[in-house]
MITORDO-817690 format. One line per 10 residues: number of its first residue (from 0); their letters; for each residue x, y, z negated of N, C-alpha, C. Coordinates in steps of 0.2 Angstrom, whole numbers, plus 2048, in hexadecimal, padded with zeros to 3 digits. Layout:
N
NUM	A	X/Y/Z/X/Y/Z/X/Y/Z ~ ...
***
This chain:
331
0	XXXXXXXXXX	856/89C/80B/853/89A/805/84C/896/808 ~ 84B/891/804/844/88D/806/83E/892/800 ~ 83A/892/807/831/894/805/82E/88F/802 ~ 829/890/7FE/824/88C/7FC/81D/890/7FD ~ 81A/88C/7FF/812/88F/800/80B/88D/7FB ~ 80A/890/7F5/805/88B/7F0/7FE/88F/7F5 ~ 7FA/889/7F8/7F3/88A/7F9/7EE/889/7F4 ~ 7EC/88D/7EF/7E6/88A/7EC/7E3/891/7EA ~ 7DE/88F/7E7/7DB/895/7E3/7DC/897/7DD ~ 7E1/895/7D9/7E4/895/7D4/7E9/895/7D5
10	XXXXXXXXXX	7EF/89A/7D0/7F4/896/7D0/7F8/893/7CD ~ 7FE/892/7CF/802/88A/7CE/806/88D/7C5 ~ 805/88C/7C1/809/890/7BA/810/88D/7BC ~ 813/886/7BE/81A/884/7C0/820/887/7C4 ~ 819/88D/7C7/81F/893/7CC/820/897/7C8 ~ 81E/898/7C2/81D/89D/7BD/823/89C/7B9 ~ 825/896/7B7/829/891/7B0/82F/890/7B2 ~ 834/88F/7AB/83C/88E/7AC/83D/88A/7B1 ~ 839/883/7B4/838/87D/7B6/83B/881/7BD ~ 835/884/7C0/838/887/7C8/83E/889/7C8
20	XXXXXXXXXX	841/88E/7C4/849/890/7C5/84D/889/7C7 ~ 84C/883/7C4/850/880/7C6/851/87E/7D1 ~ 84B/87F/7D4/84C/87F/7D8/84F/887/7DC ~ 854/886/7DC/859/889/7E0/858/88C/7E7 ~ 857/892/7E7/858/895/7EF/851/893/7F3 ~ 84C/894/7EE/844/892/7EE/841/898/7EC ~ 83C/89B/7F0/837/89F/7EF/82F/89D/7F0 ~ 82C/8A0/7EE/824/89E/7EF/81F/8A4/7F0 ~ 81A/8A4/7F6/815/8A6/7F6/80E/8A4/7F5 ~ 808/8A6/7F3/803/8A3/7F1/7FB/8A7/7F6
30	XXXXXXXXXX	7F9/8A1/7F9/7F3/8A3/7FD/7EB/89F/7FA ~ 7E8/8A2/7F8/7E0/8A2/7F6/7DC/89F/7FA ~ 7DC/8A2/801/7D6/89E/806/7DA/89C/80C ~ 7D6/899/810/7D9/896/816/7D9/89C/81C ~ 7D6/8A1/81B/7D5/8A6/81F/7DC/8A8/820 ~ 7DF/8AA/819/7EA/8AE/81A/7EE/8A9/81B ~ 7EA/8A3/81B/7F0/89C/81D/7F5/89D/823 ~ 7F2/89F/829/7F5/8A0/82D/7FB/8A5/82F ~ 7F7/8AB/82C/7FC/8B2/82B/801/8B0/829 ~ 801/8AA/823/806/8A9/81E/80A/8A4/81F
40	XXXXXXXXXX	80A/8A1/824/80C/89D/828/813/89F/82C ~ 810/8A6/830/813/8AA/836/819/8AE/830 ~ 815/8B1/82B/819/8B4/828/81F/8B1/823 ~ 81F/8AE/81F/822/8AA/81B/826/8A5/81D ~ 825/89F/823/827/899/825/828/895/81F ~ 823/892/81D/824/88F/817/829/888/819 ~ 82B/886/813/830/87F/814/82C/878/812 ~ 827/87C/80D/822/876/80A/81A/879/806 ~ 817/876/807/810/87A/808/80D/876/801 ~ 80C/878/7FB/805/874/7F5/800/875/7F6
50	XXXXXXXXXX	7FA/871/7F7/7F5/873/7F6/7F0/871/7EF ~ 7ED/876/7EC/7EC/874/7E6/7E7/86F/7E5 ~ 7E4/86D/7E0/7E0/869/7DE/7D7/869/7E3 ~ 7D7/871/7E2/7D1/873/7E7/7D0/877/7EB ~ 7D6/875/7EE/7D7/879/7F5/7D9/872/7FA ~ 7D6/873/800/7D8/86E/805/7D8/870/80C ~ 7DF/871/811/7E1/872/816/7DC/86D/81C ~ 7D6/86F/820/7D0/86B/824/7D7/86B/829 ~ 7D4/863/82C/7D9/861/833/7D7/865/838 ~ 7D4/86A/83A/7D1/870/83E/7D9/872/83C
60	XXXXXXXXXX	7DB/876/837/7E0/87A/837/7E7/879/83B ~ 7E7/872/83C/7ED/870/841/7EC/874/847 ~ 7E7/874/849/7E6/875/84F/7E7/87A/851 ~ 7E6/87F/84D/7E7/887/84A/7EE/889/849 ~ 7F2/883/846/7F8/885/843/7FC/87F/846 ~ 7FE/87E/84B/802/878/84A/808/878/848 ~ 80A/87C/847/811/87B/845/80E/87A/83A ~ 808/879/838/808/875/833/80A/86D/834 ~ 809/869/838/80B/865/839/812/861/836 ~ 814/867/838/81F/866/837/821/869/82F
70	XXXXXXXXXX	81C/86C/82E/81C/86D/825/81D/868/81E ~ 81F/865/81B/81E/861/814/818/863/811 ~ 813/860/810/80D/861/80D/80B/85D/805 ~ 80C/85F/802/80A/85D/7FA/804/860/7F9 ~ 7FE/85A/7F7/7F6/85B/7F7/7F7/858/7EC ~ 7F4/85D/7E9/7F2/85D/7E4/7EA/85A/7E3 ~ 7E8/853/7E1/7E2/852/7E1/7E3/84C/7DB ~ 7DC/84B/7D9/7DA/848/7D3/7D8/841/7D4 ~ 7DA/83C/7D0/7D9/836/7D0/7D2/833/7D2 ~ 7CC/837/7D0/7C8/835/7D5/7C7/834/7DC
80	XXXXXXXXXX	7CA/83A/7DE/7C9/838/7E6/7CF/836/7EA ~ 7D4/835/7E6/7DA/830/7E9/7D9/82C/7EF ~ 7D2/826/7EE/7D1/821/7F3/7CE/826/7FA ~ 7CD/82A/7F9/7C9/82F/7FF/7CD/833/802 ~ 7D4/832/7FE/7D7/83A/802/7DA/837/809 ~ 7DC/83B/80D/7E0/83B/813/7E3/83F/814 ~ 7EB/83C/816/7F0/842/818/7ED/847/81D ~ 7F0/84E/81C/7EE/851/822/7F3/84F/827 ~ 7FB/84F/828/7FE/84B/82C/804/848/82A ~ 809/845/82D/80C/840/82A/811/842/824
90	XXXXXXXXXX	813/84A/825/816/84A/81E/812/84E/817 ~ 80C/84B/819/807/84E/814/807/846/80E ~ 809/84A/807/80A/847/802/805/847/7FC ~ 804/844/7F7/800/846/7F2/804/845/7EA ~ 800/84A/7E6/802/849/7DE/7FC/848/7DC ~ 7F9/844/7D7/7F5/846/7D2/7F5/84B/7CE ~ 7ED/84F/7CC/7EF/853/7C7/7F0/854/7C1 ~ 7F3/84D/7C0/7F3/84B/7B7/7FC/84B/7B8 ~ 7FE/84E/7BD/808/84C/7C0/809/84F/7BA ~ 812/850/7BA/813/853/7B2/818/858/7B8
100	XXXXXXXXXX	818/85E/7B5/820/861/7B9/826/860/7BA ~ 828/85A/7BA/82E/856/7BA/82D/853/7C3 ~ 826/851/7C1/824/84D/7C9/823/850/7CE ~ 821/857/7CD/820/85B/7D1/825/85E/7D2 ~ 82B/85F/7CF/82F/862/7D0/834/85D/7D5 ~ 834/856/7D5/837/852/7D6/835/851/7DE ~ 82F/850/7DF/82C/852/7E6/82C/859/7EA ~ 82E/85D/7E5/82F/862/7EA/837/861/7ED ~ 83B/85F/7E9/842/85E/7EB/844/859/7F1 ~ 83F/854/7F0/83F/84E/7F3/83F/851/7FC
110	XXXXXXXXXX	838/853/7FC/836/856/802/83B/85C/805 ~ 83C/860/801/841/867/803/847/865/806 ~ 848/85D/804/84F/85B/805/84D/858/809 ~ 848/853/80B/848/84F/811/846/853/819 ~ 845/859/817/843/85E/81C/849/85F/820 ~ 84F/860/81C/854/861/81F/858/85C/822 ~ 857/855/821/85B/850/825/857/851/82C ~ 85E/84C/831/85C/84D/837/858/849/839 ~ 852/849/83F/84D/845/83E/84E/843/844 ~ 854/83F/845/856/83A/84B/852/833/84B
120	XXXXXXXXXX	851/832/851/84E/82A/853/850/824/84C ~ 84B/823/84A/84B/81D/844/84D/816/849 ~ 850/814/84A/852/80B/84C/851/805/848 ~ 84B/804/848/846/7FD/843/845/7F8/849 ~ 849/7F2/84A/848/7EE/84F/844/7E8/84E ~ 842/7E7/847/83F/7E2/843/83A/7E1/83E ~ 836/7DF/83C/833/7E0/838/837/7DE/831 ~ 83C/7DE/82F/842/7DD/82A/842/7E3/829 ~ 845/7E7/82E/848/7ED/82E/841/7F0/82C ~ 83A/7EF/82E/836/7F5/82D/833/7F6/825
130	XXXXXXXXXX	834/7EF/822/835/7F0/81C/83A/7F2/818 ~ 841/7F1/81A/845/7F6/816/845/7FC/818 ~ 840/7FF/81E/840/807/81F/83B/80A/819 ~ 836/804/81A/82F/807/815/830/806/80F ~ 836/803/80A/83A/802/804/83D/809/805 ~ 841/80A/809/846/811/807/843/817/807 ~ 83F/818/80D/83B/81D/80F/835/81F/80D ~ 833/81A/80B/82A/81A/809/829/81D/803 ~ 823/81F/803/81F/822/7FC/820/81B/7F7 ~ 822/81C/7EF/824/815/7EB/81B/817/7E6
140	XXXXXXXXXX	819/812/7E6/812/812/7E2/812/80C/7DD ~ 812/80E/7D7/80F/809/7D1/806/809/7D0 ~ 804/803/7CE/7FD/801/7CB/7FE/7FE/7C7 ~ 7F9/7FD/7C3/7F9/7F8/7BE/7F3/7F3/7C0 ~ 7F3/7ED/7BD/7F0/7E9/7BD/7E7/7EB/7BF ~ 7E4/7E7/7C4/7DE/7E7/7C6/7DC/7F0/7C8 ~ 7E0/7F2/7CC/7E1/7F9/7CF/7DF/7F8/7D6 ~ 7DA/7FE/7DA/7DA/7FD/7E0/7DD/800/7E4 ~ 7E1/7FD/7EA/7E4/801/7EE/7E1/804/7F3 ~ 7DC/7FF/7F6/7D8/802/7FC/7D2/7FF/7FD
150	XXXXXXXXXX	7CE/802/7FE/7C6/7FD/7FC/7C4/7FC/804 ~ 7BF/7F7/807/7BC/7F5/80B/7B9/7FB/80D ~ 7B8/7FC/814/7B6/800/817/7B7/808/818 ~ 7BC/807/814/7C0/810/814/7C8/811/818 ~ 7C5/818/81A/7CD/818/820/7D2/818/81D ~ 7D8/812/81E/7E0/810/81C/7E5/816/820 ~ 7E7/81A/81A/7EC/81E/81D/7F3/81A/81E ~ 7F3/815/81A/7FC/813/818/7FD/80B/81A ~ 804/808/81C/806/803/81D/809/802/815 ~ 809/7FA/813/80A/7FB/80D/810/7F4/80C
160	XXXXXXXXXX	816/7F4/808/819/7F0/806/81C/7EF/7FF ~ 819/7EA/7FC/819/7E7/7F5/820/7E5/7F4 ~ 822/7EA/7EF/82A/7E6/7ED/829/7E3/7E4 ~ 822/7E3/7E3/821/7E0/7DC/81B/7E0/7D7 ~ 81B/7D8/7D8/811/7D8/7D5/80E/7D3/7DA ~ 808/7D3/7D8/804/7D1/7DD/7FE/7D3/7E0 ~ 7FB/7D4/7E5/7F6/7D6/7E8/7F0/7D0/7EC ~ 7E9/7D2/7EA/7E5/7CE/7EF/7E1/7D5/7F2 ~ 7DE/7D1/7F9/7D8/7D3/7FC/7D3/7D0/7FE ~ 7CE/7D3/7FE/7C7/7D1/7FA/7C3/7D3/7FF
170	XXXXXXXXXX	7BD/7D1/802/7B4/7D4/804/7B0/7D1/802 ~ 7AD/7D5/801/7A4/7D2/7FC/7A2/7CF/803 ~ 79C/7C9/800/799/7C7/804/790/7CB/803 ~ 78B/7C9/808/784/7CC/806/783/7CC/800 ~ 784/7C8/7FB/783/7C6/7F7/785/7CA/7F0 ~ 78A/7CE/7F2/790/7D2/7ED/796/7CE/7EB ~ 796/7C8/7EB/79D/7C2/7E9/7A0/7C5/7ED ~ 7A9/7C4/7EA/7AE/7C6/7EC/7B2/7C1/7EF ~ 7B2/7C2/7F5/7B9/7BC/7FA/7BD/7BE/7F8 ~ 7C4/7B8/7F9/7CB/7BB/7F7/7CD/7BB/800
180	XXXXXXXXXX	7CE/7BF/802/7D2/7BD/80A/7DA/7BE/808 ~ 7DD/7C0/805/7E5/7BF/805/7E9/7BF/7FF ~ 7EC/7BD/7FE/7F2/7BE/7F9/7F8/7C2/7FB ~ 7F9/7C6/7F8/800/7C9/7FA/804/7CB/7F5 ~ 80C/7C7/7F7/810/7C8/7F2/817/7CC/7F3 ~ 81C/7CB/7F2/821/7D0/7F2/825/7CE/7F6 ~ 827/7D5/7FA/82A/7D6/802/824/7D1/807 ~ 81E/7D4/805/81A/7D4/80B/817/7D9/80C ~ 814/7DA/813/80F/7E1/816/809/7E0/815 ~ 806/7E6/814/7FD/7E6/812/7FD/7EF/817
190	XXXXXXXXXX	7F5/7EC/819/7F3/7F1/81C/7F3/7F2/822 ~ 7F5/7EE/826/7F5/7ED/82D/7EE/7EA/833 ~ 7EB/7F0/832/7E6/7F0/836/7E3/7F4/83A ~ 7E9/7F5/83D/7E9/7FA/843/7ED/7FE/845 ~ 7EE/7FF/84B/7F3/804/84F/7F1/80A/851 ~ 7EC/80D/84D/7E8/813/84E/7EA/816/846 ~ 7EA/81D/847/7E9/821/840/7E3/820/83F ~ 7E6/81C/836/7E1/81E/831/7DB/817/832 ~ 7DC/812/835/7D8/80D/838/7D2/80C/831 ~ 7CD/808/833/7C9/805/82D/7CB/800/829
200	XXXXXXXXXX	7CA/7FE/822/7CE/7FA/81E/7C6/7F5/81F ~ 7C9/7F0/822/7C4/7E9/822/7C3/7E5/81A ~ 7C7/7E7/815/7C7/7E5/811/7CA/7E8/80A ~ 7C8/7E8/803/7CA/7EA/7FE/7D2/7E6/7FA ~ 7D6/7EC/7F9/7DE/7E7/7F7/7DE/7EA/7F1 ~ 7DD/7E5/7EA/7DF/7E6/7E3/7E5/7E5/7E0 ~ 7E7/7E7/7DB/7EE/7E2/7D8/7EB/7DE/7D4 ~ 7F0/7D9/7D4/7ED/7D4/7CE/7F1/7D3/7C8 ~ 7F7/7D5/7CA/7FC/7D8/7C5/7FE/7DC/7C4 ~ 803/7E0/7C0/806/7E8/7C2/80C/7E9/7C7
210	XXXXXXXXXX	808/7ED/7C9/80E/7EC/7D2/811/7F4/7D4 ~ 817/7F0/7D8/819/7F8/7DB/81A/7F6/7E2 ~ 817/7FE/7E7/814/7FB/7EE/81A/801/7F0 ~ 81D/7FF/7F7/81D/805/7FB/81A/808/801 ~ 818/80D/803/815/80E/809/816/813/80D ~ 816/812/812/815/819/817/80F/818/81B ~ 80F/821/81E/807/822/822/808/81F/828 ~ 802/81C/829/7FF/81A/830/803/81D/837 ~ 803/824/836/804/829/83B/80C/827/83A ~ 810/826/838/817/825/836/818/81F/83A
220	XXXXXXXXXX	815/819/839/815/813/83A/816/812/843 ~ 80F/817/844/80F/815/84D/812/81A/84E ~ 815/81F/84E/81D/820/850/821/81D/84F ~ 823/81B/84A/828/814/849/828/80E/84E ~ 821/80B/852/820/807/855/822/809/85D ~ 81F/811/85F/820/814/864/827/812/867 ~ 82C/815/861/832/815/862/836/80F/862 ~ 833/809/85F/837/804/85F/834/7FC/862 ~ 834/7FC/869/832/7F7/86D/834/7F0/86A ~ 839/7EE/867/83A/7E7/863/836/7E6/85F
230	XXXXXXXXXX	835/7EB/859/831/7EA/854/82B/7EA/855 ~ 827/7ED/85B/821/7ED/85E/822/7E5/85E ~ 825/7E1/862/824/7DA/865/824/7D6/861 ~ 827/7D7/85A/829/7D2/854/824/7D3/851 ~ 820/7D8/851/81B/7DA/84B/813/7D6/850 ~ 814/7D8/857/810/7D3/85A/810/7CC/859 ~ 816/7C9/85A/816/7C3/855/814/7C1/84F ~ 815/7C6/84D/815/7C2/845/80B/7C1/843 ~ 807/7C8/847/801/7C7/846/7FE/7C2/84A ~ 803/7C0/84E/800/7B9/853/800/7B1/850
240	XXXXXXXXXX	804/7B3/84A/805/7AD/847/802/7AE/842 ~ 801/7B5/83E/7FB/7B4/83A/7F4/7B2/83C ~ 7F2/7B3/842/7EB/7B2/847/7EB/7A9/846 ~ 7F2/7A7/848/7F2/79E/849/7EF/79C/841 ~ 7F5/79F/83D/7F3/79B/834/7EC/79E/833 ~ 7E9/7A1/834/7E3/7A3/832/7DD/79F/835 ~ 7E0/79D/83C/7DA/797/83F/7DB/792/83A ~ 7E1/790/839/7E2/788/836/7E0/789/830 ~ 7E0/78B/82D/7DC/78E/825/7D6/78D/826 ~ 7D2/790/82C/7CA/78F/82B/7C9/789/82E
250	XXXXXXXXXX	7CD/785/831/7CC/77F/833/7CB/77A/82D ~ 7D0/77A/82A/7D0/778/823/7CC/779/81E ~ 7C9/780/81E/7C3/782/819/7BC/77D/81D ~ 7BD/77D/823/7B6/77A/823/7B7/770/823 ~ 7BC/76F/827/7BA/768/826/7C1/763/821 ~ 7C5/766/81C/7CB/763/817/7C8/763/811 ~ 7CB/75D/80D/7C6/75B/808/7CA/760/801 ~ 7C4/761/7FC/7C4/766/7F6/7CC/766/7F4 ~ 7D0/75E/7F4/7D5/75C/7F2/7DA/760/7F6 ~ 7D9/760/7FB/7DE/763/800/7DF/76A/800
260	XXXXXXXXXX	7DA/770/800/7D9/775/7FF/7DB/777/7F8 ~ 7DC/772/7F4/7DE/774/7EF/7E5/775/7EE ~ 7E8/76F/7F2/7ED/76F/7F0/7F3/773/7F8 ~ 7EE/774/7FB/7F2/779/801/7F2/781/7FE ~ 7EB/782/7F9/7EE/789/7F7/7F3/789/7F1 ~ 7F5/782/7ED/7F9/782/7E8/7FF/785/7ED ~ 801/780/7F2/806/782/7F6/808/788/7F9 ~ 804/78C/7F9/804/795/7FD/80A/798/7F6 ~ 80A/794/7F0/80D/796/7EB/814/792/7EA ~ 815/78E/7ED/81A/789/7EA/820/78A/7EB
270	XXXXXXXXXX	823/78F/7ED/82A/792/7EB/82B/795/7E2 ~ 824/799/7DF/824/79B/7DB/822/794/7D3 ~ 81E/790/7D6/81B/78B/7D2/81F/785/7D0 ~ 826/784/7D7/82B/780/7D5/832/782/7CF ~ 831/788/7CF/834/78A/7C8/832/789/7C1 ~ 835/785/7BE/832/783/7B5/832/788/7B2 ~ 837/78F/7B4/836/794/7B0/830/799/7B2 ~ 82D/797/7B6/829/79B/7B8/822/79D/7B4 ~ 81F/7A3/7B1/81C/7A4/7AC/815/7A3/7AE ~ 814/7A1/7B5/80D/79E/7B8/80A/7A3/7BD
280	XXXXXXXXXX	806/7A2/7BF/801/7A5/7C6/7FD/7AA/7C0 ~ 7FF/7B1/7C1/7FA/7B6/7BF/7F2/7B7/7C3 ~ 7EF/7B0/7C6/7EB/7B1/7CB/7E4/7AC/7C6 ~ 7DF/7AE/7C4/7DA/7A9/7C3/7D9/7A6/7C4 ~ 7D5/7A0/7C2/7D2/798/7C6/7CC/79B/7CA ~ 7CA/79F/7C8/7C4/7A3/7CE/7C8/7A5/7D5 ~ 7CC/7A8/7D4/7D0/7AC/7DB/7D3/7A7/7DD ~ 7D7/79F/7DA/7D9/79C/7DF/7D3/798/7E3 ~ 7CF/797/7DF/7CA/792/7E2/7C6/795/7E8 ~ 7C7/79D/7E8/7C5/7A3/7ED/7C8/7A1/7F4
290	XXXXXXXXXX	7CF/7A2/7F2/7D5/7A1/7F7/7D3/79A/7FC ~ 7CF/793/7F7/7CF/78D/7FB/7CC/78C/7FD ~ 7C5/791/7FA/7BF/78F/7FD/7BB/78C/7FA ~ 7BB/789/7F5/7B8/786/7F2/7B6/788/7EA ~ 7B1/785/7E7/7AE/787/7E1/7B3/786/7DC ~ 7B5/78C/7D6/7B9/78D/7CF/7B9/785/7CE ~ 7B1/781/7CC/7B2/77A/7CA/7B6/775/7CF ~ 7B4/776/7D5/7B8/771/7D8/7BE/771/7D8 ~ 7C1/777/7DA/7C8/77A/7D8/7CA/777/7D2 ~ 7C9/777/7CC/7CB/775/7C6/7CB/76D/7C5
300	XXXXXXXXXX	7C5/76A/7C8/7C4/764/7C8/7CB/760/7CB ~ 7CB/764/7D1/7D4/762/7D5/7DA/764/7D3 ~ 7D9/767/7CF/7DF/768/7CC/7E1/763/7C5 ~ 7DB/762/7C2/7DB/75B/7BD/7DE/754/7C1 ~ 7DB/754/7C7/7DD/74D/7CB/7E4/74E/7CC ~ 7E7/754/7CE/7EE/754/7CF/7F4/752/7CB ~ 7F1/756/7C4/7F5/756/7BF/7F4/74C/7BC ~ 7F1/74A/7BF/7EE/742/7BA/7F5/73F/7C0 ~ 7F5/740/7C4/7FA/73F/7CA/802/742/7C9 ~ 802/744/7C5/808/748/7C4/80C/74A/7C8
310	XXXXXXXXXX	806/74D/7CC/808/753/7D3/80B/758/7CE ~ 806/75C/7CD/807/762/7C8/808/764/7C0 ~ 809/767/7BD/807/767/7B6/804/76D/7B6 ~ 7FF/76E/7AE/7FC/772/7AB/7FD/774/7A6 ~ 7FD/77B/7A2/7FD/77B/79D/7FB/782/79D ~ 7F5/784/799/7F0/787/799/7EE/78C/79F ~ 7F3/78F/7A1/7F0/795/7A8/7F5/793/7AC ~ 7FC/792/7AB/802/78E/7AD/800/787/7B1 ~ 803/789/7BA/803/782/7BD/80A/783/7C0 ~ 80D/77B/7C0/813/77C/7C3/813/773/7C7
320	XXXXXXXXXX	818/776/7CC/817/770/7D3/81C/76A/7D1 ~ 81B/765/7CD/81F/75E/7CC/822/75A/7D3 ~ 81D/75B/7D8/81E/756/7DB/81D/759/7E3 ~ 81F/75E/7E5/821/761/7EB/81C/75B/7F2 ~ 821/758/7F2/820/752/7F8/81B/750/7F8 ~ 816/74E/7F3/810/748/7F1/80C/74F/7F3 ~ 80C/755/7F0/806/75B/7F0/807/75C/7FA ~ 80E/75C/7FC/80C/75E/802/80A/759/808 ~ 80A/751/805/808/74C/808/7FF/74C/809 ~ 7FE/74E/803/7F4/751/802/7F4/755/809
330	X	7F8/75B/809/7F4/75F/80D/7F7/75D/815
***
């Protein structure tokens, strides 16, 4: 019989409801304070631990109770504390305190089921395989438009894969002006800021449109790298290519003309903009100008020039590329 340990100052009504009876072969116990946690771990040998909203297991408890690191853990947290939440270990998941009983039931069943799986070595030879693993095994999160995924100068706990939507990264200058540092789209990785656990985020990430994202813990990512040398080499090459591309962009921002900067920014979205049925970029002219490294006014004037030359078409906020060859010649 599976055993669930509830660590909370208050009892969960869920475990006394009819919904709990759906979990066959499950029992539960309740611990109100940290002092009794150790004895309960020995006595009940729980298969899953659930922490209530006002209860938290501190990292020091892992040193005293090493078996904690092998037990799946669900933390119930408030939305206000979401950005500051850090997992206790690689199997620590969370639910917002506004969760439904169905959501809690699903999370319990999935974690108990995954605990039964054979933890054989995972073969992930390259970045594309890593993306597939994150999509299939990672946690799926949905964000509405203009929602913060993580903040600058905060600890990062996850590696992200965008499966739908659009995400921008940015930093604030000394005057409080937002500087766009990147735009991330479908099938792109986000959050590669280091290879230690919980590195510091150098930028803020926010959704430009409603987005679906898959994520895994940094600790899991590090273990995958340690077990897959080919992936580590592929990732190193990917990061090297990124640095070289950024160097080229810096040179362009320093010496290129306004028209060339505008054209290069548009070409970043060429695959979408050449489709006549494309509904239009859901990025403001201000954000596009920030990506180009020029003022909004200069960007809009350059768009008008490209339109007059018949290179692009503009209808409201919608931009379409009519002549990609001429646009490429400018760059």
